[in-house]
C-alpha positions in Angstrom: -32.7 158.6 130.5 -30.0 160.8 132.0 -28.0 163.1 129.8 -24.2 163.1 129.8 -22.2 166.3 129.5 -18.7 165.8 128.1 -15.8 167.9 129.2 -13.5 169.7 126.7 -11.0 166.9 126.9 -13.6 164.3 125.7 -15.2 166.4 122.9 -13.3 164.8 120.1 -12.8 161.3 121.6 -14.0 158.5 119.3 -13.8 154.8 119.8 -14.3 152.2 122.5 -13.1 152.5 126.1 -14.2 149.5 128.3 -17.9 149.1 127.9 -18.5 152.6 126.5 -18.4 153.8 122.9 -17.6 157.5 122.2 -18.8 158.9 118.9 -20.3 162.0 117.3 -23.2 162.8 115.0 -24.9 166.0 113.7 -26.2 166.7 117.2 -22.7 166.5 118.7 -20.7 164.0 120.7 -22.4 161.2 122.6 -21.6 158.1 124.6 -23.4 154.7 124.3 -23.0 151.3 125.9 -21.0 148.9 123.9 -23.0 146.1 122.4 -21.7 142.8 121.0 -23.5 140.3 118.8 -23.6 136.8 120.1 -21.5 134.3 118.2 -23.5 132.2 115.7 -23.9 128.6 116.8 -22.7 125.7 114.6 -22.0 122.0 114.9 -18.3 122.9 114.9 -18.6 125.4 117.8 -20.9 123.1 119.8 -18.5 120.2 119.6 -15.4 122.3 120.5 -17.2 124.0 123.4 -18.3 120.7 124.8 -14.7 119.5 124.6 -13.3 122.5 126.5 -15.9 122.2 129.2 -15.2 118.5 129.7 -11.5 119.1 129.7 -11.7 121.6 132.6 -13.9 119.3 134.6 -11.5 116.3 134.1 -8.5 118.4 135.2 -10.3 119.5 138.4 -12.1 116.2 139.3 -10.6 113.2 137.6 -6.8 113.8 137.8 -4.9 113.1 141.0 -2.4 115.6 142.4 0.4 113.2 141.3 -1.0 113.2 137.8 -1.2 117.0 137.7 2.4 117.1 138.9 3.5 114.9 136.0 1.9 117.4 133.6 3.7 120.3 135.4 7.1 118.6 134.9 6.3 117.6 131.3 5.0 121.0 130.2 8.1 122.9 131.5 10.4 120.6 129.5 8.4 120.2 126.2 7.4 123.2 124.1 4.3 122.4 122.0 3.8 123.2 118.3 1.3 126.0 117.6 -0.7 126.8 114.5 1.8 129.5 113.4 4.5 126.9 112.9 6.4 127.8 116.1 6.4 126.4 119.6 5.1 127.6 123.0 5.9 126.6 126.6 2.6 126.2 128.3 1.5 125.9 131.9 0.5 122.4 133.0 -3.2 122.9 132.6 -2.8 124.5 129.1 -0.6 121.6 128.0 -3.2 119.1 129.2 -6.0 121.1 127.5 -4.1 121.2 124.2 -3.3 117.5 124.1 -6.6 116.4 125.4 -8.5 118.5 122.8 -6.4 117.0 120.0 -7.4 113.5 121.2 -11.0 114.6 121.7 -11.3 115.9 118.1 -9.8 112.6 116.8 -12.3 110.6 118.8 -9.7 109.2 121.2 -9.4 109.1 125.0 -7.6 111.7 127.1 -4.4 110.6 129.0 -4.4 111.0 132.7 -0.6 111.2 133.2 1.7 113.2 131.0 2.8 111.6 127.7 5.8 109.3 127.7 7.2 110.7 124.5 8.0 114.2 123.3 6.7 114.3 119.8 5.3 112.2 117.0 7.4 111.1 114.0 8.2 113.6 111.4 6.1 113.5 108.2 9.1 113.6 105.8 8.4 115.2 102.4 4.8 116.2 101.8 3.1 116.5 98.4 -0.5 117.4 97.5 -2.7 118.0 94.6 -6.4 119.0 94.3 -9.4 119.4 92.0 -12.5 121.5 92.2 -15.5 119.2 92.0 -19.2 120.1 92.5 -18.3 123.5 93.8 -15.8 122.3 96.4 -12.2 121.1 96.8 -11.0 117.6 96.6 -7.4 117.3 97.9 -5.0 114.4 98.2 -2.0 114.7 100.6 0.8 112.2 100.7 3.7 112.0 103.2 7.0 110.2 102.5 7.3 108.8 106.0 5.5 105.6 106.7 3.7 106.4 109.9 2.4 103.6 112.0 -1.2 102.6 112.7 -1.1 104.6 116.0 -0.4 107.8 114.1 -2.8 110.2 112.5 -2.6 113.6 110.7 -3.5 117.0 112.2 -4.4 119.3 109.3 -5.0 123.0 109.1 -6.3 124.4 105.8 -7.1 127.8 104.3 -10.1 129.1 102.3 -9.2 130.2 98.7 -6.1 132.5 98.9 -5.7 135.6 96.8 -2.6 135.0 94.5 -0.5 137.8 96.0 -1.4 137.1 99.7 1.5 135.8 101.8 0.9 132.6 103.6 1.9 134.2 106.9 -1.2 136.4 106.5 -3.6 133.5 105.8 -6.3 132.2 108.0 -5.7 128.5 108.8 -8.5 126.4 110.3 -8.4 122.9 111.7 -10.1 120.4 109.4 -10.1 117.3 111.6 -13.6 117.8 113.1 -15.6 116.3 110.2 -13.7 113.1 109.7 -12.0 112.8 113.0 -9.4 110.1 112.2 -7.3 111.4 109.4 -4.6 108.8 108.5 -1.7 109.3 106.1 -0.5 107.9 102.8 -2.5 109.3 101.3 -5.2 111.2 103.1 -8.2 112.6 101.1 -9.9 115.8 102.1 -13.2 117.0 100.6 -16.1 117.5 103.0 -13.6 118.5 105.8 -12.4 121.7 103.9 -15.9 122.6 102.7 -17.4 122.2 106.2 -14.6 124.2 107.8 -15.1 127.1 105.3 -18.9 126.9 104.5 -19.1 130.5 103.2 -16.2 130.1 100.7 -16.8 130.0 96.9 -14.5 127.5 95.2 -13.4 127.4 91.6 -10.7 125.9 89.3 -7.4 127.8 89.9 -8.0 128.5 93.6 -4.9 128.4 95.7 -5.0 126.5 99.0 -2.4 126.1 101.8 -2.0 123.4 104.5 -0.2 123.1 107.7 0.2 119.4 108.7 1.6 117.5 111.6 1.5 113.8 112.6 -0.1 113.1 115.9 0.8 110.1 118.1 -2.0 108.0 119.6 -2.8 107.6 122.5 -0.3 110.2 123.9 -1.5 113.1 121.8 2.0 114.3 121.0 2.4 116.1 117.7 5.3 116.7 115.3 6.4 120.1 114.0 3.9 121.6 111.6 5.0 121.5 108.0 3.5 123.7 105.3 2.5 123.0 101.7 0.1 124.4 99.1 -1.7 123.5 95.9 -3.7 125.0 93.0 -7.1 123.4 92.4 -7.3 121.9 88.9 -10.2 120.7 86.7 -11.4 117.1 87.4 
């Protein structure tokens, strides 16, 4: 193994630059190659990765140039909701990816041409309540809007939130992968939240938050995300 002599400028450098890590121990400064741990596999990660791979293949091989052009026009004119509650203007391929993955997670087919509508119906007023049963959450969410049979819900949830933590700092994760078709009025969540946050410990008094939108089938258009929260009570 070759030795590395550091110049005066690099004597006190610590941290990562590219693929190299600069550090110091009792013997002096040293440089080592950066190492990263592989991501742990899970059913969630496997399903999502398969969806991304298939989406890329469909864009390249299954869509005609005219269909890709329709996505370019649509994406430029229609900002899409994101998980932070805002909207983003995406390129044609990214817009196709996002809508196709929504439908894939809901167990529906991907559209070839761009959607004919801009967004799904608004959810109206949202209310929710929950209990802690058998070490996990049981949550019921109700929307005031009467959504049709071609609409479903797209739901992000949090693990237990410390009481003083702002919702803007919370980690929201999509819950639709366990029970793919989540339909409203009301929708019940139990295994979906526990499966999304398998390492979480749940108890009475835990605070949870949700970001929810309606999704139109088969277009994959989504309404603006709305936010609500609840405290888990005793059953």
